[in-house]
N, C-alpha and C positions, 0 to 999 in steps of 0.2 A: 149620754155618750154616743157620739156618732158612729155609725157602722162603717167599716172599711169598704172602699169601693169594690175591691175584688170579691167581697162577700155579698155586698148589696146587689151587684150586677152579675152574680154567678148565673150561668145558664140553667134553665129548668127543663128544657127539651133538647133533643138532638138538633133541631133546626137553629137553636140559638148558639150552638158551639161554632166558633169561627176558626177558619184556617185548618180544620181537620176533616175535610170532606171525604178523604180517602179512608177514614175510620168510621165516621157516622153513617155513611151510605150503606156499607155492608151490614152494620148493626141494625139499621132500620129494616133492611130487607129480611134479616134473620128473624127479627121479632115479629114482623108482619107475616112471615111465612110459617111461623111456628117451629123453626129449626133452632131451638135454644140448646146451647151446650151446657155441660155441668161445670166447666171451669174456663176462665178467660185470663189472659195475661196482657195488661196494658203497660207499655214501656214508652219512654221518651224523656225529653228534658223537663226540668222543673217548670211548673206554671203553665203547661200547655193544655191542661184539661183532662188529665187521666182520672183523678178522683171524682171530678164533676161528671164525667161520662159514666163512671161506675154507679154513681147515685142516680143518674138519669136512667140507666139500664134497670136498676132495682125498682125505680118508680114506674117504669113502663111495664115491668113484669107483674107488679102487684096492683096495678090499676083495676078498679072494679069493672071497667069496660074493656079490659085487655085480656091477654097481653096485647099491647098496642104500642106503636112508636110515638103516638101523640097522646100522652096522658090527659085526662079530662081536667085535672087540677081542682076538682070539687069534692071528690070522694075523700074518705078519711085517710086512706093510704097516701093519696097524692098530696093532701094538705100536710100530713105528718112528714112526708119526704120532700117538701118544698125547700128551697134554699134557706129560707128563714123559718122553717117549721121545727117542731120539737123533736122529731125523729120517731122511729118505729122500733118496737121490740124485735121484729123479725129481720131487721137489717142491722147487722153488727159490724162496726168499723174497728179494726185492730191496728194499732201502730206497732209494726214489727220491730221498730228501732228500740222499743222498750219492752216488748213482749215477744221476743223471738226465740226464747229458750225451749228446751224440750218439755219442761213442765207446762208452759203455756200451750204448747202444741197438744199435749195430752189432754189438757182441760178443754181445749177447743174440740178435740175429737170426741170426748164424752158428751159434750152438749150438742154436737152436730146431729145426733140421731134423734133428738127431740123434734116433734112436729112444730110448725109455726103456730103462733098464737092466733092471729086474725088475718094473716095474709096468705096469698097463694104459694109463695116461695120464701124460703129462708135463705137470705143472701149474706155471705161473709165477704167483706171488703178488707183485704190485707194490704195496707199501705206500707211502702218501703220494704217490699218482700225480699229484697236482696240481703236484708239484715237478719233474716231467719238463719239460724245455725243449721249445719248439716244434720245434726241429731233431730232438730225440730222438723226439718223437711222429711226425714225418714219416718218420723212419728205420724206425719200427715199423709204419707204416701198412699196408704191403703184406703183412707177415706176419700182422698182426691181421685183415686183410680175407680173406686166403686162407691159413689155416694148414693144416698137415698134419692127418690124422685123429686123431692121438694127442695133439695139442697143445691145451691149455686155458689161457686167460689170465684172471686174477682181479685187477682193479684195485680197491684200497681207498683212499678219500680222504675228507677232511673238507670239501673245497670242490669239488664236482663241476662248478661253472661254469668252473673254470680248466682243466678237461680239454679237450683239443682237440675241437671239435665233430665232426670226422670220425672220431675214435676213439670218442666217446660214442655216435654214431649206429650203431656196429657192435657194441654190447654190449647185454646185458640189465641194465637199471638197477634196483637194489633199494635203496630208501632206508631206513636205520635211524633209530630214534628214541630219545629218552631214556626211561629206565625210570620208570614211575609210582612215587610214594612208597610206596604200599601194597605193591606187588610187591617193591620194593627193601627194605622193612623185613622182609618175610618171608624174603628171601634172607639178610639180616644175622642174623636170629634163628637160622636154620638153621645158618649158619656158626659162630655162637657156641656153639650146642649141639654141633656137631661138634668144636669145639676144647675144649669142657668148661670154659668160663670164665663166671663169673657176671657178668651185666651188668644194671644197673638199667634198668627200662623207660623212664625219662625220658631215657636216653642215646641211644636209637635215633632219636628225632626230630632230635636235634642232628647225628647222623652223616648222616642222610638229607638234612637241609638243607645241611650242609656239602658233601656229595657232588654235589648239584645234578642228580640223575638219572643220573649216570654210575656204572656198576657198578664199574669199576676204581678210580675215585676213592674211592667209598664203602668198598670193601674195603681200600684203602690206609689210610684214616683209622681204620677199625676195627682194622686190624693194629697201628697205632701205639698205640691205646688199650689193646689187649690186651697189647702189649709192656711198657707202663708200669703195668699193674695190679698191685695188691698182693694179699695173701691174701683180702681182702674182695671182690675183683673190681673192675670198672669202676664207679665212683660218679659221680653227677651233678656233684659239686663238682670232681672231678679232670678230668672231661670239659670242663667250662666253662673251667677254668683252662688246659687244654691246647689247646683249639680256639680260644680267644680270643673266643668269642661272649659276648653280653651276658647277664647273669644275669636270670632272670625276675623276681626281686625288684625290680631297678632298672626294668625295663619296667613292672611293676605300679605302682610308685611314680610314674613319669612319667604313666601313663595316668590314675591316680586324681587326680593334681594337675591335669591338663588337664580332667577332668570337673568338678572343683570350682572351676576358674578360680583355682587357687592358684599364683600366680607364684613365690613363694619356694620352694615344693615342687618346681616344674619345674626351676628353676635349681640347686637343691640336688642333684637327681638328675644333672644334667649335670656338676656338680662332682665327684660321687662316681665317675662314669664316667671322668673325666679323671684323678682321683687314683688310681684302680685301675690305670691304665696302658692302658686300652682305647682303641682307635682311635675317634675321633668319627664317622668315616664308617661304621664297623661298627655303632656304636650307632644311627645314623640308619637303616641298612639293617634292623637287627632291629626298630626301632620301626615301620618301614613294613610289615614282615611281620606284626607284631602288629596293626596297624591293618587289614591285609587280613583277618586271621582274624576280627576283630571285625565287619567289614563283612559277611563271609559268615555269621557267627552272627546278626547282626541281620536279614539277609534270609532265612536258612534256620535256624530254631531247632534243628532236629534234624540239623545238619551234622556233629556228632560221631559220630552213629550210622550215617550213610550213606557214610562214608569221605571226606567233603570236608575234614575236619580230622583231624589225627593228634596227639592229645594225651590225657593221662589224664583220667579222669572228674572228679577234684577241680579240675584246672585248667580244665576245661570249664565247670563251674559258676561259677567266678570270672570267666571271660571273658564269660559270658552276662550277669552283673550289670554288667560294664563296658560292654558294648554297649548295654544298656538305659539306663545313666546318661548316655551320650554322645548317642545318637541317630544316625540314618542320615545326616542332613545334616551334622552336625558331624564324623562319621567320614570322610565323603567329602571335606570341605574340608581336614581335617587330613592325610589321605593325599596330596592334591594338593600341599599346602604342603611336606610332607617330601620328596616326589618332586622338586619343583622345587629344594629345598635340596640334595638329593643331586647334581643336575646341576651346581649351582654349586660344589660341593665338589671337583669333578675338577680336579686340578692346583693347588689353592689352597695357600698357605703357612700359613694360619691356620684350620684346620678347626674349632677350638673356637669361634672368633668366629662363623663362619657357622652353626654348630649353635645357638649362643645366639640369633642373629638368627632362625633358623627357629622356635625356641621362642617368641620374642616375637611373631612373626606368627601362630602358632597360638593364642596367648592373646588376641589382639586381632582379633575378627572385623569390627570397624567399618571399618578401612582397606581391607577387601577390596571392590573395586568390582564384582566379579562377582556372579552371583545366589546363589552358595553362601553368602556371608556373610549375606545377607538371610534365606536359608532357615535358617541356624543361629540367628540371633536370633529368628526366629519360632518355631522349635522349642523354644528355651529358654523363651520366654514360655508356650507351651502346656504345657511340663513344670511350670512354676511354678504355673500354674492347676490342673493335675491334682493337684499336691501339696497346694495350699491347699484343694481341694474345690470341686465345682461343685454348686449347689443342685439338688435332685431336681425332677422334673417335677410331682409332687403338691404340693410345698411352695411352688410358685411363686405361686399366687394369695394364699395366706395371708401370704407375705412381702411381697407387694405391698400387701395391705390394712393390714398393721401399719406399714408405712413411712409417715411423715407426708407428706401431700400438700400441696404449696405451691399456694396459690390464685394464679391468674394476676393480675398487676397490672392493676387497673382504671384505665382512662384518666380523668384529671381533666376535669370539665366545663370548657369554655372560659369564661373570664371575660368578662362583658359590659362592653364599653367604653362610656363615655358618648358619646351621639350628638353629633357636632359639627355646628353649624349651617352649612348650605351657603350661601355668599353668593350673592346674586342677581346675575345677569349683566345689565349695563345695555345689552346689545346691541340688543334690540327698541326701547328708548326712543330710541336714537341713530339708528336707521334711518329714523325718521319725518321729521326735518328733512332728512336726506340725500335721501330720496325727494322731498320738497317742493322741494329745491334743483334736483334733476334735472329736475323738471317745468318750471321757469322757462326760457324760451328767450332771455330778454334777456341780453345780454353785459355784463360789467362794463366800466366806463370806467376809463381809466388815471388814477390819482390820484397826484399827486406826494407824496413823503414829507413835505414841509412842510405839506400840507393834510390828512394822514390823521388828525390829532388833532381837527380840527373836525368832520369828518363821521363818521357811524357806520360801523363796519367792515362792509363788505359781506359778509364770511364769517362774521359772528356767528350763533350758533345761536339761534333763537327759543325761547321757553319750550316745555316739553313739551306735546305735543298731548293732547287728551282721550283719544285712542285708546290712550295708554300707561298709562292708569289701571288697566285690568284686569290688565295684566302686573305692575304694582307690587302690586296687591292679592293676587295669587297667591303672592307671596313670603312666607316665614314672618315672623311678627311679631317674633321674637327677633332677626332680622338684617335690618334695613331696608335697602332698596336704596340705595346712595349716589347722590346726584344727579349727573347728567352734568355734567362741567365744561364751561363754554363754550369754544368754539373760539377760539383766539387769532387776532387780526387779522393777525398776520404769518406765519400758517401754520407755526408751530413744532410739532414732535411733541408729542403729549399724554402726560402722565405718568399711568401706570396706578396704581390703588390697590392696596395689599398685600392679597393673598388674592383679588382679583377675577380672574375668568376672562379669557382672551384676548379682547379686544374687537376687533371688525372695524373697520378704519380707515374713517372716513367719507369718501366720495368727495368730491373737490373740486367745488364748485358750478360750474355752467356759466358763471355770470357772472364767476367768478374768472379765466377765461382771459384771458391778457394779449393785448394787441394786437400782439405781436411775431410772430404767426403761427407759433408753435411747434406741433408736432403734439400733439393732445390724447389722453390715455389714456381709452379707453372702459371703462365699468364692465360687469361680467358681467351679462348679461340685459337691458341697455339697448339701445334701437334705434339703429342706425348713423345718425350725423349726417353730412349733406353739408356740407362746408366749401367756402367759396368762396375762390379764390386771391386773395391780396392784390394790390391794384393801387396803385401809388404815385400821388400826386396829380399831375394834369396841370398842365403849365406849361412855360414855355420853359426853365426850369432846375430841377433837382432839388436841393433844399437838404438838406444833411446837418445836421440839428439834433438836439439831445438829445431833443426831444419827439416826433420822427417815429418811425414804426414800425421803420425801418431804422437807427435811431441806434446800435444795438448792433453793427452791422457796420462794419468798418473800410473807409473809402472806397477804399483801395488794393487791397483783396481782392475778387475777383469773387464775386458772390452768385448763388444759385439763383433759380428762379422763385418759390419761396415766401418768399424773403427771407433764407434761411439762408446763412451764409458757408461757402464751400467750404473744406475743411481745406487748409492749406498743405502742400506736399510735405514728407515726412519727410526730414530730413537723413541723408545716408548715413554710417553709423558707420565710423569708421576701425578698421582691425584693430589688435588689441593687439600690443605688441612681443613678438616671440617666437612668435606664433601664426601658422600658415600661412594665407594669404589664399585666397579661393575663386576658383580659376581664374586667378589673377594672380600674378605673381612679386613677392615683397616688394620694395618700393621703398626704397632707403636713405633714412633720415631726414636731411634737410639742415638743419643748424643755422641758425636765423634770425639775421639780423644784429642787433646791438644797436641800440636806438632812438637817433636823433640827439638831441643835447642841444637844448633849446628855444632859439630865437633871442631875442635881446634885442629888446624893443619899440622900433620906430623912432620918432623924434621927429616926423618929418614925416608928413603924412597919406598913406595908401595911394593910389597912382595907379590910376584907373579908366579903362578905354578909352572913348572917346567913342561915343555912340550915334548911330545913323543915324536922322534924323527920318522919320516916316511920310510917305507921299505926301500932299500937300495941307496938311501942318502946317508952320508957319513954324519955321525953325531957331532954336535957342536961342543966345543970345549967350554968348560965351566964358565 
């Protein structure tokens, strides 16, 4: 039975450990300087050399020529502790995943005080130390804190946070890391050369990517490829089919379709992935890796030469063209979309559906409400302008001169409208008689309606005065001023002519004041007039006649000093039914009794009571 590659090529010295120089260098200095601690803690990902480094440390401590960082490899201890050696009784490896209980810890504590059989140090290597229970760590706490001089503990774990803090504080902690791709590829090429198997150069990136930085995982994958290789060696096609990774041809087809916004091409590539039996999640992962490489190439054009990318030169040229065709903004948005889609694919029952939805979102930058969608559209416009060509700086004026220049539209002159004659305002002509009427101090006499037809109306307006002639001559000849209409004798409102300006109402003449002593309205600008109070005619009795000044007042109503009737008190309004009264409780409405039927007229005359005669007057006979 063939030995596995990760066991066959396990390092035997600190110099053979690859990719962990930050750990091996301090350990070498500590061993050579004689500053050896009683407990160490090695942490890091799986397959990065924690257990191998612990064995190398035990071999270096127990070498007959040591302690030394370079074991001789010929003494009994070095031969027993070799990668393919039988082992030593003084170096005990414990798998804490199956021996992490308190009973196992007590057993280890009891055996730890026994001296080594044939070696200088008794070394306990506790693998997967995070699996030890809290009670087990508490049982080991005293012996780890104060061990014998010949006892050394080495704890190896992938999760150092789960180790009891009291244990972790009593150890020297050395964190291990993943191996870089370049270092790991060199190790794989050396292993293939030692095995004598021909491997195509395009296979190594697949193995490195599948190993994920773990040396043991990468060697296991390479061992599988070498085991299934034919006479021609390990080919790219066989590696792709065996590892289940997406073919570069499918990735190139999908990238070119996305760059050209070719929706049928993108969905055709997805269909080919599914028809080939590949996992849609793996295709999305490989597509995200390709987008990452294109982003790096777009930012760093010489990324292939400085070790940022590990791919052959022919593939590098094709990827550079793809990065230029897409642009940095588009690549960034596509990578974000695929990453979000991968998060949604976890635990889904329809990975193909989600993959197609991710492709649809990548093809449509418009629905993206973030700034990346706008940057992608702007970048696409700039690329189209660059492809179509931009006019040079020297050809700018010539192109501008050759282009037809449109004259600005001239505004049309405003059309002259015929002047409309402005009608004359008869206001000044009407103010003259009003002023003349205001000058007269005589008061009008009361004229009965039956006598108004015989006498001239006192309020008639006399003909226009000569002073109004200049105002009439100033008006245009085309529109003669209309003659003022004579005021009606009954003081009705005057009818204005159409088109005439608002005329000022003529003030009522002073003679028109009635003799009923009503207050008179004063005109603006006129002098205040002193009115005398009305005095009723003297006599033994005041007659209420129609012609008297107080005939308009009812005799039963009290009058004021000026003769005006005092207003009667306003009747109090009854509250509406249903509305609340003000401060009073609503009184129930009592229905009125029906009126009595009229009595029949009596045939005999109505009896009147006798009147008592006045003193000195003879009594009337029966």
